[in-house]
Structure formats: structure tokens, C-alpha cells
C-alpha positions in Angstrom: -58.6 133.9 -35.0 -56.4 133.5 -38.0 -54.9 130.1 -38.8 -51.2 130.2 -39.5 -49.2 127.3 -41.0 -45.6 127.7 -39.8 -43.1 125.8 -41.9 -39.8 125.4 -40.2 -37.3 122.7 -39.2 -37.8 121.6 -35.6 -34.0 121.5 -35.2 -33.7 125.2 -36.1 -32.6 127.1 -33.0 -35.1 129.9 -33.9 -38.1 127.5 -34.0 -39.2 128.1 -30.4 -39.0 131.9 -30.9 -41.2 131.7 -34.1 -43.7 129.5 -32.4 -44.0 131.7 -29.3 -44.3 134.9 -31.3 -47.1 133.6 -33.5 -48.9 132.0 -30.6 -48.6 135.2 -28.6 -50.4 137.1 -31.4 -53.4 134.8 -30.9 -53.1 132.8 -34.1 -54.2 129.2 -34.3 -50.8 127.7 -35.1 -50.3 124.6 -37.3 -46.7 123.5 -37.7 -44.8 121.3 -40.1 -41.4 121.0 -41.7 -40.9 122.3 -45.3 -40.4 118.8 -46.7 -42.2 117.7 -49.9 -44.8 116.3 -50.0 -45.8 116.3 -46.3 -46.0 120.0 -45.9 -48.3 120.2 -49.0 -50.6 117.6 -47.5 -50.8 119.7 -44.3 -51.4 122.8 -46.3 -54.3 121.3 -48.2 -55.8 119.7 -45.1 -55.6 122.7 -42.8 -56.2 125.5 -45.4 -54.5 128.2 -43.3 -55.1 132.0 -43.7 -51.4 132.6 -44.1 -48.2 130.5 -44.4 -45.0 131.6 -42.6 -41.8 129.9 -43.9 -38.5 130.1 -42.0 -35.4 130.0 -44.2 -33.2 129.8 -41.2 -32.1 126.1 -41.2 -32.1 125.0 -44.9 -33.0 128.0 -47.1 -33.4 126.0 -50.3 -36.1 123.9 -48.7 -38.1 126.9 -47.6 -37.8 128.6 -51.0 -38.9 125.4 -52.8 -41.9 125.1 -50.4 -42.9 128.7 -51.3 -42.5 128.0 -55.0 -44.8 124.9 -54.7 -47.4 127.0 -52.8 -47.4 129.7 -55.4 -47.5 127.3 -58.3 -50.4 125.2 -56.9 -53.8 125.8 -58.4 -55.6 125.7 -55.0 -52.8 127.4 -53.0 -51.5 130.2 -55.3 -53.6 132.9 -53.6 -52.5 132.1 -50.1 -50.3 134.8 -48.5 -46.7 133.5 -47.9 -44.3 135.2 -45.5 -40.6 134.3 -45.5 -38.6 134.8 -42.3 -34.9 134.5 -41.6 -33.9 135.3 -45.2 -30.1 135.1 -45.6 -28.5 138.5 -46.2 -27.1 137.4 -49.5 -30.7 136.8 -50.8 -32.0 140.2 -49.9 
């Protein structure tokens, strides 16, 4: 069973849908908000197979979290999936 780190704000209206969808796929779900440095501590402690970042609530925080993951020596090879990307950013 893959371990997925879901980074999203708990106040995001889509957070329940994201959580339910990933849990329904049989993934072991670990969740945190994309706030520095707490998400990075969770990332290094849990060592997930994939990171899913929601850009729904505060897109700049999600993009910054993705940048930290891709710049980190121990995390740069982790797959990162961005969801709820604003139309202007596509």
C-alpha cells in the first residue's frame, strides 16, 4: 500500500473530497498543511511514496512547498502532484 502525503489547508472546502478520494484508492494517507517548516518535518519523518499538494486555498503556499521538496537533497526525487491548479497558472 503506497504512502501518500497530502498537503492541503484543513479549511479548504475540497479537503474532505481529496482525503476521501485518496483513502478510497487504498493509500496510507498522511496529512499536513503546506506551512514551512512543519510540512517538511512531516515529509522527512514519514518518507511518503508520493506527495499530493492542493493549490486550492492558498496557491502560493502550495507552490512554495513543491519548490522546497524539489530543492531538498533528500526529497528531490519524490513524485509531487499538484491539484486544484488555478486556470491562470495552466
